[in-house]
A tleap script that builds the chain and sets N, CA, C and O, in Angstrom:
source leaprc.protein.ff14SB
mol = sequence {
  NMET LYS LYS VAL LYS SER ALA LYS ALA LYS
  ILE GLU HIE GLU ASN GLY HIE ALA LEU PRO
  PHE LYS PHE ALA LYS LEU LEU ASP PRO ASP
  ALA SER TRP ASP LYS ASP GLN LEU GLY ASP
  VAL LEU HIE TRP ILE ARG GLN VAL VAL GLY
  LEU VAL CYS GLY LEU ILE CYS GLY ALA ILE
  PRO LEU VAL GLY ALA ILE TRP ILE LEU VAL
  PHE LEU VAL LEU SER SER GLY ILE ILE TYR
  GLY TYR TYR ALA ASN ILE LEU LYS ILE ASP
  GLU GLU GLU PHE GLY GLY HIE GLY THR LEU
  LEU GLN GLU GLY LEU PHE ALA SER PHE SER
  LEU PHE LEU LEU ALA TRP ILE LEU VAL TYR
  SER LEU ALA HIE CPHE
}
set mol.1.N position { 27.245 4.818 -10.413 }
set mol.1.CA position { 26.255 5.070 -10.118 }
set mol.1.C position { 25.044 3.823 -10.130 }
set mol.1.O position { 24.748 3.167 -9.131 }
set mol.2.N position { 24.402 3.651 -11.533 }
set mol.2.CA position { 22.930 2.575 -12.613 }
set mol.2.C position { 23.981 1.321 -11.489 }
set mol.2.O position { 23.642 1.164 -10.316 }
set mol.3.N position { 25.459 0.394 -12.197 }
set mol.3.CA position { 25.408 -0.214 -12.380 }
set mol.3.C position { 25.773 -0.544 -10.732 }
set mol.3.O position { 25.559 -1.618 -10.170 }
set mol.4.N position { 26.452 0.818 -10.052 }
set mol.4.CA position { 25.750 -0.097 -8.402 }
set mol.4.C position { 24.851 -0.672 -8.065 }
set mol.4.O position { 25.004 -1.530 -7.195 }
set mol.5.N position { 23.678 -0.446 -8.570 }
set mol.5.CA position { 22.876 -0.550 -8.422 }
set mol.5.C position { 22.468 -1.763 -8.566 }
set mol.5.O position { 22.505 -2.567 -7.635 }
set mol.6.N position { 21.991 -2.077 -9.845 }
set mol.6.CA position { 22.462 -3.310 -10.780 }
set mol.6.C position { 23.250 -4.836 -9.812 }
set mol.6.O position { 22.727 -5.950 -9.825 }
set mol.7.N position { 24.228 -4.588 -9.246 }
set mol.7.CA position { 25.009 -5.416 -8.793 }
set mol.7.C position { 24.323 -5.383 -8.026 }
set mol.7.O position { 23.821 -6.467 -7.733 }
set mol.8.N position { 23.877 -4.150 -7.233 }
set mol.8.CA position { 23.430 -4.809 -5.465 }
set mol.8.C position { 22.206 -5.243 -5.735 }
set mol.8.O position { 21.856 -5.886 -4.745 }
set mol.9.N position { 21.271 -5.247 -6.619 }
set mol.9.CA position { 20.125 -5.954 -6.766 }
set mol.9.C position { 19.987 -7.918 -7.281 }
set mol.9.O position { 19.228 -8.863 -7.069 }
set mol.10.N position { 21.531 -7.569 -8.195 }
set mol.10.CA position { 22.431 -8.807 -8.814 }
set mol.10.C position { 22.464 -9.904 -7.577 }
set mol.10.O position { 21.762 -10.889 -7.347 }
set mol.11.N position { 23.342 -9.439 -7.032 }
set mol.11.CA position { 23.125 -10.077 -5.302 }
set mol.11.C position { 22.370 -10.292 -4.270 }
set mol.11.O position { 22.361 -11.257 -3.506 }
set mol.12.N position { 21.417 -8.881 -4.287 }
set mol.12.CA position { 20.158 -9.219 -3.642 }
set mol.12.C position { 19.393 -10.842 -4.242 }
set mol.12.O position { 19.133 -11.655 -3.355 }
set mol.13.N position { 19.128 -11.167 -5.449 }
set mol.13.CA position { 18.352 -12.001 -6.067 }
set mol.13.C position { 19.714 -13.232 -6.022 }
set mol.13.O position { 19.499 -14.302 -5.452 }
set mol.14.N position { 20.557 -13.062 -6.420 }
set mol.14.CA position { 21.019 -14.222 -6.273 }
set mol.14.C position { 21.066 -14.551 -4.752 }
set mol.14.O position { 21.034 -15.779 -4.669 }
set mol.15.N position { 21.140 -13.891 -3.287 }
set mol.15.CA position { 20.968 -14.449 -2.156 }
set mol.15.C position { 19.258 -14.637 -1.838 }
set mol.15.O position { 18.452 -14.545 -0.912 }
set mol.16.N position { 19.295 -14.804 -2.575 }
set mol.16.CA position { 17.357 -15.328 -2.563 }
set mol.16.C position { 16.317 -14.610 -1.286 }
set mol.16.O position { 15.377 -15.037 -0.615 }
set mol.17.N position { 17.113 -13.199 -1.382 }
set mol.17.CA position { 16.401 -12.166 -0.965 }
set mol.17.C position { 15.239 -11.658 -2.456 }
set mol.17.O position { 15.315 -11.887 -3.663 }
set mol.18.N position { 14.139 -10.827 -1.526 }
set mol.18.CA position { 12.710 -10.861 -2.970 }
set mol.18.C position { 13.497 -9.226 -3.565 }
set mol.18.O position { 13.514 -8.231 -2.839 }
set mol.19.N position { 13.869 -9.238 -4.454 }
set mol.19.CA position { 13.531 -7.639 -4.782 }
set mol.19.C position { 12.588 -7.032 -4.733 }
set mol.19.O position { 11.589 -7.748 -4.800 }
set mol.20.N position { 12.337 -5.744 -4.622 }
set mol.20.CA position { 11.388 -5.028 -4.337 }
set mol.20.C position { 10.752 -4.747 -5.274 }
set mol.20.O position { 11.057 -4.873 -6.460 }
set mol.21.N position { 9.429 -4.175 -4.626 }
set mol.21.CA position { 7.855 -4.252 -5.827 }
set mol.21.C position { 8.320 -3.006 -6.277 }
set mol.21.O position { 9.262 -2.374 -5.800 }
set mol.22.N position { 7.490 -2.637 -7.377 }
set mol.22.CA position { 7.151 -1.341 -8.100 }
set mol.22.C position { 6.045 -1.607 -7.412 }
set mol.22.O position { 5.754 -2.551 -6.677 }
set mol.23.N position { 5.270 -0.334 -7.855 }
set mol.23.CA position { 4.072 0.133 -7.486 }
set mol.23.C position { 3.079 0.285 -9.113 }
set mol.23.O position { 1.855 0.184 -9.200 }
set mol.24.N position { 4.276 0.605 -10.506 }
set mol.24.CA position { 4.191 1.148 -11.397 }
set mol.24.C position { 3.984 -0.245 -12.434 }
set mol.24.O position { 3.497 -0.203 -13.563 }
set mol.25.N position { 4.387 -1.219 -11.873 }
set mol.25.CA position { 4.081 -2.428 -12.444 }
set mol.25.C position { 2.876 -2.918 -13.057 }
set mol.25.O position { 2.593 -3.424 -14.143 }
set mol.26.N position { 1.928 -2.434 -11.444 }
set mol.26.CA position { 0.874 -2.711 -11.205 }
set mol.26.C position { 0.032 -2.342 -12.649 }
set mol.26.O position { -0.614 -3.297 -13.079 }
set mol.27.N position { -0.020 -1.495 -13.192 }
set mol.27.CA position { -0.416 -0.815 -14.595 }
set mol.27.C position { 0.574 -1.693 -15.412 }
set mol.27.O position { 0.246 -2.837 -15.727 }
set mol.28.N position { 1.306 -1.379 -15.623 }
set mol.28.CA position { 1.843 -1.817 -16.954 }
set mol.28.C position { 2.108 -2.965 -17.895 }
set mol.28.O position { 2.779 -3.981 -17.712 }
set mol.29.N position { 1.539 -2.631 -18.767 }
set mol.29.CA position { 0.721 -4.023 -19.233 }
set mol.29.C position { 1.918 -4.701 -20.295 }
set mol.29.O position { 1.549 -5.498 -21.158 }
set mol.30.N position { 3.350 -4.328 -20.163 }
set mol.30.CA position { 4.300 -4.793 -20.770 }
set mol.30.C position { 5.179 -5.797 -19.661 }
set mol.30.O position { 5.951 -6.631 -20.134 }
set mol.31.N position { 5.017 -5.668 -18.135 }
set mol.31.CA position { 5.766 -6.119 -17.383 }
set mol.31.C position { 4.791 -7.368 -17.315 }
set mol.31.O position { 3.647 -7.812 -17.417 }
set mol.32.N position { 6.688 -7.679 -16.957 }
set mol.32.CA position { 6.209 -9.612 -16.597 }
set mol.32.C position { 5.920 -10.073 -15.271 }
set mol.32.O position { 6.397 -9.432 -14.334 }
set mol.33.N position { 4.956 -11.450 -14.960 }
set mol.33.CA position { 4.610 -11.507 -14.281 }
set mol.33.C position { 4.573 -12.703 -14.126 }
set mol.33.O position { 4.132 -13.495 -14.958 }
set mol.34.N position { 5.378 -13.197 -12.217 }
set mol.34.CA position { 5.436 -15.040 -12.103 }
set mol.34.C position { 3.682 -14.830 -11.753 }
set mol.34.O position { 2.887 -13.923 -11.998 }
set mol.35.N position { 3.578 -16.045 -11.122 }
set mol.35.CA position { 2.397 -17.248 -11.182 }
set mol.35.C position { 1.512 -16.474 -9.302 }
set mol.35.O position { 0.495 -16.013 -8.784 }
set mol.36.N position { 2.909 -16.866 -9.091 }
set mol.36.CA position { 2.620 -15.830 -7.202 }
set mol.36.C position { 2.743 -14.325 -7.285 }
set mol.36.O position { 1.846 -13.780 -6.640 }
set mol.37.N position { 3.598 -13.458 -7.896 }
set mol.37.CA position { 3.005 -12.317 -8.531 }
set mol.37.C position { 2.086 -12.160 -8.424 }
set mol.37.O position { 1.639 -11.327 -7.635 }
set mol.38.N position { 1.220 -13.069 -9.355 }
set mol.38.CA position { -0.388 -12.122 -9.740 }
set mol.38.C position { -1.488 -12.144 -9.150 }
set mol.38.O position { -2.450 -11.377 -9.108 }
set mol.39.N position { -1.056 -13.824 -8.361 }
set mol.39.CA position { -1.576 -14.580 -7.738 }
set mol.39.C position { -2.517 -13.430 -6.635 }
set mol.39.O position { -3.731 -13.276 -6.499 }
set mol.40.N position { -1.390 -12.791 -6.004 }
set mol.40.CA position { -0.840 -11.748 -4.986 }
set mol.40.C position { -1.293 -10.509 -5.125 }
set mol.40.O position { -2.068 -9.967 -4.337 }
set mol.41.N position { -0.954 -10.144 -5.859 }
set mol.41.CA position { -1.726 -8.637 -6.262 }
set mol.41.C position { -3.048 -8.810 -7.594 }
set mol.41.O position { -2.993 -7.946 -8.469 }
set mol.42.N position { -4.176 -9.883 -7.727 }
set mol.42.CA position { -5.231 -10.233 -7.315 }
set mol.42.C position { -6.711 -10.729 -5.638 }
set mol.42.O position { -7.826 -10.379 -5.250 }
set mol.43.N position { -5.294 -11.968 -5.172 }
set mol.43.CA position { -5.827 -11.596 -3.767 }
set mol.43.C position { -6.026 -9.936 -2.743 }
set mol.43.O position { -6.974 -9.672 -2.003 }
set mol.44.N position { -5.287 -9.400 -2.918 }
set mol.44.CA position { -5.293 -8.114 -2.140 }
set mol.44.C position { -6.432 -7.091 -2.498 }
set mol.44.O position { -7.105 -6.346 -1.787 }
set mol.45.N position { -6.409 -7.318 -3.845 }
set mol.45.CA position { -7.276 -5.840 -4.668 }
set mol.45.C position { -8.525 -6.188 -4.316 }
set mol.45.O position { -9.294 -5.393 -3.776 }
set mol.46.N position { -9.009 -8.155 -4.767 }
set mol.46.CA position { -9.977 -8.175 -3.822 }
set mol.46.C position { -10.185 -8.300 -2.954 }
set mol.46.O position { -11.393 -8.399 -2.737 }
set mol.47.N position { -9.303 -8.397 -1.818 }
set mol.47.CA position { -9.747 -8.690 -0.467 }
set mol.47.C position { -9.784 -6.356 -0.309 }
set mol.47.O position { -10.009 -6.056 0.863 }
set mol.48.N position { -9.657 -5.410 -0.988 }
set mol.48.CA position { -9.584 -3.803 -0.810 }
set mol.48.C position { -11.438 -3.692 -1.360 }
set mol.48.O position { -12.308 -3.020 -0.806 }
set mol.49.N position { -11.621 -4.729 -2.790 }
set mol.49.CA position { -13.762 -4.510 -2.682 }
set mol.49.C position { -14.021 -5.362 -1.521 }
set mol.49.O position { -14.438 -4.651 -0.606 }
set mol.50.N position { -13.969 -6.206 -1.287 }
set mol.50.CA position { -14.625 -6.888 -0.128 }
set mol.50.C position { -14.905 -6.065 1.242 }
set mol.50.O position { -15.890 -6.058 1.981 }
set mol.51.N position { -13.424 -5.238 1.315 }
set mol.51.CA position { -13.744 -5.310 2.242 }
set mol.51.C position { -14.987 -3.145 2.349 }
set mol.51.O position { -15.776 -2.861 3.250 }
set mol.52.N position { -14.627 -2.232 1.143 }
set mol.52.CA position { -15.128 -1.492 0.367 }
set mol.52.C position { -16.240 -1.462 0.581 }
set mol.52.O position { -16.887 -0.663 1.259 }
set mol.53.N position { -16.755 -2.925 -0.363 }
set mol.53.CA position { -19.042 -3.471 -0.276 }
set mol.53.C position { -19.522 -3.719 0.882 }
set mol.53.O position { -20.706 -3.827 1.201 }
set mol.54.N position { -17.993 -3.869 1.931 }
set mol.54.CA position { -18.950 -4.436 2.676 }
set mol.54.C position { -19.630 -3.445 3.479 }
set mol.54.O position { -20.838 -3.507 3.710 }
set mol.55.N position { -18.512 -2.103 4.110 }
set mol.55.CA position { -18.465 -1.663 5.090 }
set mol.55.C position { -19.735 -0.213 3.692 }
set mol.55.O position { -20.400 0.563 4.377 }
set mol.56.N position { -19.871 -0.069 2.562 }
set mol.56.CA position { -21.570 0.583 2.439 }
set mol.56.C position { -22.161 -0.483 2.502 }
set mol.56.O position { -22.519 -0.522 3.679 }
set mol.57.N position { -22.533 -1.452 1.983 }
set mol.57.CA position { -23.338 -2.508 2.159 }
set mol.57.C position { -24.200 -2.681 3.649 }
set mol.57.O position { -25.292 -3.233 3.784 }
set mol.58.N position { -23.162 -1.878 4.976 }
set mol.58.CA position { -23.670 -1.842 6.317 }
set mol.58.C position { -24.129 -0.514 7.136 }
set mol.58.O position { -24.864 -0.305 8.101 }
set mol.59.N position { -22.969 0.638 5.878 }
set mol.59.CA position { -23.910 1.948 5.987 }
set mol.59.C position { -25.005 1.945 5.780 }
set mol.59.O position { -25.735 1.604 6.710 }
set mol.60.N position { -25.610 2.312 4.503 }
set mol.60.CA position { -26.351 1.739 3.742 }
set mol.60.C position { -28.010 1.969 4.914 }
set mol.60.O position { -28.344 3.037 5.426 }
set mol.61.N position { -28.419 1.234 4.989 }
set mol.61.CA position { -28.235 -0.715 5.189 }
set mol.61.C position { -28.342 -1.350 4.515 }
set mol.61.O position { -29.453 -1.012 4.106 }
set mol.62.N position { -28.029 -2.254 3.860 }
set mol.62.CA position { -29.250 -3.049 2.794 }
set mol.62.C position { -28.847 -3.983 3.373 }
set mol.62.O position { -27.968 -4.067 4.230 }
set mol.63.N position { -29.548 -4.804 2.874 }
set mol.63.CA position { -30.078 -6.289 3.628 }
set mol.63.C position { -30.985 -6.979 2.208 }
set mol.63.O position { -31.638 -6.463 1.301 }
set mol.64.N position { -30.584 -8.565 2.618 }
set mol.64.CA position { -30.761 -9.785 1.555 }
set mol.64.C position { -29.603 -10.004 0.816 }
set mol.64.O position { -28.542 -9.381 0.766 }
set mol.65.N position { -30.121 -11.297 0.087 }
set mol.65.CA position { -29.212 -11.872 -0.098 }
set mol.65.C position { -28.916 -11.545 -1.522 }
set mol.65.O position { -27.713 -11.788 -1.609 }
set mol.66.N position { -29.506 -10.954 -3.193 }
set mol.66.CA position { -28.782 -10.056 -3.867 }
set mol.66.C position { -27.696 -9.214 -3.940 }
set mol.66.O position { -27.186 -8.749 -4.959 }
set mol.67.N position { -27.460 -9.092 -3.091 }
set mol.67.CA position { -26.591 -8.023 -2.471 }
set mol.67.C position { -25.697 -8.577 -1.829 }
set mol.67.O position { -25.187 -7.946 -0.903 }
set mol.68.N position { -25.329 -9.669 -2.073 }
set mol.68.CA position { -24.145 -10.900 -2.401 }
set mol.68.C position { -23.518 -11.082 -3.142 }
set mol.68.O position { -22.298 -11.049 -3.303 }
set mol.69.N position { -25.275 -11.554 -4.318 }
set mol.69.CA position { -25.036 -11.814 -5.579 }
set mol.69.C position { -24.124 -10.342 -6.403 }
set mol.69.O position { -23.052 -10.343 -7.009 }
set mol.70.N position { -24.980 -9.327 -6.132 }
set mol.70.CA position { -24.065 -8.863 -6.096 }
set mol.70.C position { -22.450 -7.731 -6.297 }
set mol.70.O position { -21.830 -6.997 -7.067 }
set mol.71.N position { -22.469 -8.120 -5.425 }
set mol.71.CA position { -20.793 -8.192 -4.636 }
set mol.71.C position { -20.291 -9.536 -4.814 }
set mol.71.O position { -19.085 -9.404 -4.606 }
set mol.72.N position { -20.512 -10.756 -5.078 }
set mol.72.CA position { -19.225 -11.642 -6.561 }
set mol.72.C position { -19.285 -11.381 -7.910 }
set mol.72.O position { -18.180 -11.162 -8.406 }
set mol.73.N position { -20.303 -11.330 -8.728 }
set mol.73.CA position { -19.882 -10.159 -9.925 }
set mol.73.C position { -19.558 -8.842 -9.658 }
set mol.73.O position { -18.955 -8.375 -10.625 }
set mol.74.N position { -19.720 -7.916 -8.623 }
set mol.74.CA position { -18.721 -7.024 -9.569 }
set mol.74.C position { -16.716 -6.933 -9.135 }
set mol.74.O position { -15.721 -6.406 -9.633 }
set mol.75.N position { -17.145 -8.086 -7.552 }
set mol.75.CA position { -15.631 -8.101 -7.522 }
set mol.75.C position { -14.981 -9.504 -9.158 }
set mol.75.O position { -14.059 -9.218 -9.922 }
set mol.76.N position { -15.535 -10.420 -9.210 }
set mol.76.CA position { -15.163 -11.159 -10.378 }
set mol.76.C position { -14.918 -10.389 -11.367 }
set mol.76.O position { -13.956 -10.661 -12.085 }
set mol.77.N position { -15.768 -9.187 -11.655 }
set mol.77.CA position { -15.962 -8.222 -12.825 }
set mol.77.C position { -14.446 -8.384 -12.632 }
set mol.77.O position { -13.681 -9.304 -12.921 }
set mol.78.N position { -14.151 -6.448 -11.689 }
set mol.78.CA position { -13.567 -6.088 -11.373 }
set mol.78.C position { -11.828 -6.961 -11.735 }
set mol.78.O position { -10.947 -6.718 -12.560 }
set mol.79.N position { -11.934 -7.724 -10.949 }
set mol.79.CA position { -10.676 -8.485 -11.299 }
set mol.79.C position { -10.379 -9.362 -12.625 }
set mol.79.O position { -9.240 -9.683 -12.962 }
set mol.80.N position { -11.321 -9.637 -13.193 }
set mol.80.CA position { -11.682 -9.851 -14.688 }
set mol.80.C position { -10.072 -8.371 -15.249 }
set mol.80.O position { -8.874 -8.155 -15.434 }
set mol.81.N position { -11.808 -7.732 -15.230 }
set mol.81.CA position { -10.987 -5.877 -16.407 }
set mol.81.C position { -10.068 -5.883 -15.876 }
set mol.81.O position { -9.439 -5.250 -16.724 }
set mol.82.N position { -8.730 -6.236 -14.448 }
set mol.82.CA position { -7.820 -6.955 -14.517 }
set mol.82.C position { -7.111 -6.869 -14.739 }
set mol.82.O position { -6.203 -6.056 -14.561 }
set mol.83.N position { -7.353 -8.220 -15.531 }
set mol.83.CA position { -6.371 -8.984 -15.580 }
set mol.83.C position { -5.979 -9.105 -17.407 }
set mol.83.O position { -4.985 -9.480 -18.029 }
set mol.84.N position { -7.283 -8.593 -17.786 }
set mol.84.CA position { -7.896 -8.863 -19.446 }
set mol.84.C position { -7.572 -7.546 -20.047 }
set mol.84.O position { -6.791 -7.305 -20.968 }
set mol.85.N position { -8.486 -6.554 -19.197 }
set mol.85.CA position { -8.068 -5.224 -20.328 }
set mol.85.C position { -6.937 -4.622 -19.980 }
set mol.85.O position { -6.321 -4.016 -20.857 }
set mol.86.N position { -6.197 -4.680 -18.022 }
set mol.86.CA position { -4.910 -3.318 -17.506 }
set mol.86.C position { -3.327 -4.055 -18.023 }
set mol.86.O position { -2.413 -3.413 -18.540 }
set mol.87.N position { -3.306 -5.633 -17.709 }
set mol.87.CA position { -2.538 -6.622 -18.026 }
set mol.87.C position { -2.562 -6.461 -18.591 }
set mol.87.O position { -2.224 -5.284 -18.717 }
set mol.88.N position { -2.930 -7.137 -19.892 }
set mol.88.CA position { -3.308 -8.019 -20.937 }
set mol.88.C position { -2.892 -9.596 -21.217 }
set mol.88.O position { -2.771 -10.336 -22.193 }
set mol.89.N position { -2.735 -9.672 -19.691 }
set mol.89.CA position { -1.981 -11.270 -19.861 }
set mol.89.C position { -2.595 -12.508 -21.173 }
set mol.89.O position { -3.433 -12.298 -22.050 }
set mol.90.N position { -1.938 -13.595 -20.927 }
set mol.90.CA position { -2.546 -14.169 -21.248 }
set mol.90.C position { -3.122 -15.094 -20.244 }
set mol.90.O position { -2.293 -15.785 -19.653 }
set mol.91.N position { -4.516 -15.273 -19.888 }
set mol.91.CA position { -4.731 -16.014 -18.918 }
set mol.91.C position { -4.038 -17.289 -18.950 }
set mol.91.O position { -3.237 -17.487 -18.036 }
set mol.92.N position { -4.256 -18.562 -20.187 }
set mol.92.CA position { -4.141 -20.424 -19.549 }
set mol.92.C position { -2.033 -19.880 -19.084 }
set mol.92.O position { -1.513 -20.398 -18.096 }
set mol.93.N position { -1.139 -18.773 -20.062 }
set mol.93.CA position { 0.265 -19.003 -18.661 }
set mol.93.C position { -0.083 -19.162 -17.271 }
set mol.93.O position { 0.922 -19.300 -16.573 }
set mol.94.N position { -1.428 -19.194 -16.488 }
set mol.94.CA position { -1.755 -18.735 -15.465 }
set mol.94.C position { -2.861 -20.123 -14.244 }
set mol.94.O position { -3.158 -20.326 -13.067 }
set mol.95.N position { -3.131 -20.908 -16.160 }
set mol.95.CA position { -4.158 -21.536 -15.084 }
set mol.95.C position { -5.630 -21.675 -16.147 }
set mol.95.O position { -6.470 -22.573 -16.208 }
set mol.96.N position { -5.512 -20.479 -16.851 }
set mol.96.CA position { -7.151 -19.997 -16.957 }
set mol.96.C position { -7.085 -19.293 -16.270 }
set mol.96.O position { -6.176 -18.881 -15.549 }
set mol.97.N position { -9.335 -18.755 -16.589 }
set mol.97.CA position { -9.882 -17.423 -16.065 }
set mol.97.C position { -11.025 -18.133 -14.295 }
set mol.97.O position { -11.575 -17.440 -13.439 }
set mol.98.N position { -10.949 -19.852 -14.416 }
set mol.98.CA position { -11.492 -20.476 -13.707 }
set mol.98.C position { -10.242 -20.516 -12.713 }
set mol.98.O position { -10.757 -20.461 -11.596 }
set mol.99.N position { -8.503 -20.601 -12.523 }
set mol.99.CA position { -7.696 -19.922 -11.668 }
set mol.99.C position { -7.774 -18.743 -10.781 }
set mol.99.O position { -7.859 -18.318 -9.629 }
set mol.100.N position { -7.688 -18.478 -12.070 }
set mol.100.CA position { -7.155 -16.548 -11.865 }
set mol.100.C position { -9.228 -15.769 -10.832 }
set mol.100.O position { -9.492 -15.108 -9.828 }
set mol.101.N position { -10.079 -16.477 -12.005 }
set mol.101.CA position { -10.886 -15.674 -11.022 }
set mol.101.C position { -11.418 -16.061 -9.668 }
set mol.101.O position { -12.130 -15.255 -9.067 }
set mol.102.N position { -11.091 -17.386 -9.071 }
set mol.102.CA position { -10.809 -18.790 -7.630 }
set mol.102.C position { -9.957 -17.933 -6.889 }
set mol.102.O position { -10.060 -18.082 -5.672 }
set mol.103.N position { -8.656 -16.563 -7.504 }
set mol.103.CA position { -7.727 -16.101 -6.451 }
set mol.103.C position { -8.298 -15.115 -5.013 }
set mol.103.O position { -8.432 -13.897 -5.128 }
set mol.104.N position { -8.507 -15.629 -4.084 }
set mol.104.CA position { -8.888 -14.746 -2.931 }
set mol.104.C position { -10.303 -14.950 -2.875 }
set mol.104.O position { -10.826 -14.403 -1.904 }
set mol.105.N position { -11.210 -15.687 -3.764 }
set mol.105.CA position { -12.341 -15.021 -4.042 }
set mol.105.C position { -13.003 -15.371 -2.500 }
set mol.105.O position { -13.866 -14.593 -2.092 }
set mol.106.N position { -12.500 -16.859 -1.396 }
set mol.106.CA position { -13.401 -16.980 0.077 }
set mol.106.C position { -12.774 -15.971 0.916 }
set mol.106.O position { -13.672 -15.174 1.187 }
set mol.107.N position { -12.038 -15.718 1.289 }
set mol.107.CA position { -11.481 -14.810 2.548 }
set mol.107.C position { -11.971 -13.111 1.962 }
set mol.107.O position { -12.052 -12.165 2.746 }
set mol.108.N position { -12.308 -12.971 0.192 }
set mol.108.CA position { -12.795 -11.726 0.609 }
set mol.108.C position { -14.570 -11.718 0.877 }
set mol.108.O position { -15.185 -10.729 1.277 }
set mol.109.N position { -15.132 -12.935 0.584 }
set mol.109.CA position { -16.327 -13.114 0.397 }
set mol.109.C position { -16.501 -13.066 2.322 }
set mol.109.O position { -17.581 -12.706 2.791 }
set mol.110.N position { -15.323 -13.467 3.267 }
set mol.110.CA position { -14.998 -13.126 4.495 }
set mol.110.C position { -15.348 -11.989 4.723 }
set mol.110.O position { -16.365 -11.476 5.190 }
set mol.111.N position { -14.127 -11.528 4.238 }
set mol.111.CA position { -14.109 -10.554 4.774 }
set mol.111.C position { -15.409 -9.704 4.443 }
set mol.111.O position { -16.092 -9.198 5.334 }
set mol.112.N position { -15.670 -9.597 3.200 }
set mol.112.CA position { -17.333 -8.454 2.679 }
set mol.112.C position { -17.716 -8.993 4.196 }
set mol.112.O position { -16.965 -8.655 5.111 }
set mol.113.N position { -19.009 -9.927 4.522 }
set mol.113.CA position { -19.907 -10.368 5.293 }
set mol.113.C position { -19.420 -10.166 6.816 }
set mol.113.O position { -20.278 -10.283 7.691 }
set mol.114.N position { -17.947 -9.835 7.225 }
set mol.114.CA position { -18.144 -9.968 8.517 }
set mol.114.C position { -18.465 -8.379 8.231 }
set mol.114.O position { -19.549 -7.912 8.582 }
set mol.115.N position { -17.090 -7.261 7.324 }
set mol.115.CA position { -17.758 -6.099 7.662 }
set mol.115.C position { -19.130 -5.392 7.310 }
set mol.115.O position { -19.369 -4.298 7.821 }
set mol.116.N position { -19.740 -5.790 6.733 }
set mol.116.CA position { -20.779 -5.891 6.671 }
set mol.116.C position { -21.863 -6.193 7.302 }
set mol.116.O position { -22.985 -5.757 7.046 }
set mol.117.N position { -21.415 -7.340 8.582 }
set mol.117.CA position { -22.577 -7.635 9.137 }
set mol.117.C position { -22.138 -6.403 10.498 }
set mol.117.O position { -22.846 -5.580 11.079 }
set mol.118.N position { -20.797 -6.716 10.628 }
set mol.118.CA position { -20.249 -5.447 12.004 }
set mol.118.C position { -21.152 -4.120 11.275 }
set mol.118.O position { -22.359 -4.030 11.497 }
set mol.119.N position { -20.410 -3.080 10.360 }
set mol.119.CA position { -20.946 -1.959 10.090 }
set mol.119.C position { -22.756 -1.598 10.563 }
set mol.119.O position { -23.168 -0.558 11.079 }
set mol.120.N position { -23.402 -2.579 10.258 }
set mol.120.CA position { -24.525 -2.555 9.648 }
set mol.120.C position { -25.446 -2.648 11.058 }
set mol.120.O position { -26.589 -2.191 11.098 }
set mol.121.N position { -24.852 -3.245 12.112 }
set mol.121.CA position { -24.923 -4.741 13.436 }
set mol.121.C position { -25.048 -3.208 14.724 }
set mol.121.O position { -25.581 -3.234 15.833 }
set mol.122.N position { -24.215 -1.800 13.905 }
set mol.122.CA position { -23.506 -1.049 15.076 }
set mol.122.C position { -23.894 -0.181 14.500 }
set mol.122.O position { -24.619 0.537 15.189 }
set mol.123.N position { -23.694 0.309 12.958 }
set mol.123.CA position { -24.497 1.646 12.898 }
set mol.123.C position { -26.626 1.441 12.524 }
set mol.123.O position { -27.291 2.039 11.678 }
set mol.124.N position { -27.093 0.377 13.565 }
set mol.124.CA position { -27.953 0.853 13.330 }
set mol.124.C position { -28.944 -0.649 13.903 }
set mol.124.O position { -29.919 -1.304 13.536 }
set mol.125.N position { -27.532 -0.609 15.463 }
set mol.125.CA position { -29.326 -0.913 15.991 }
set mol.125.C position { -29.157 -0.322 17.446 }
set mol.125.O position { -30.115 -0.301 18.219 }
savepdb mol mol.pdb
quit
């Protein structure tokens, strides 16, 4: 049975179809990552952080540029902590800290502002 599954996975890989992503890999420091996979994971983590922070800032209601800076520091800190402490990857293999910390930054910043403005406007006006 195990040989059948591995043979099927090998055939799918050879045909160009992507192998299914396993969520256990997200917390495994021994897992191997390619640049695209790690970039996608960091991007989507940052999107979730942006959405959650935007919803919280709009619901509380927070105003001011200081909260934008808090979001940027928090978001970058979470991403850095994830790839440096949880995954324990060598950042130089993936383009350095700057490349990894920029992954998904603009999109998550936009999502953060959108969620913050919408929730603030709908809840408090």
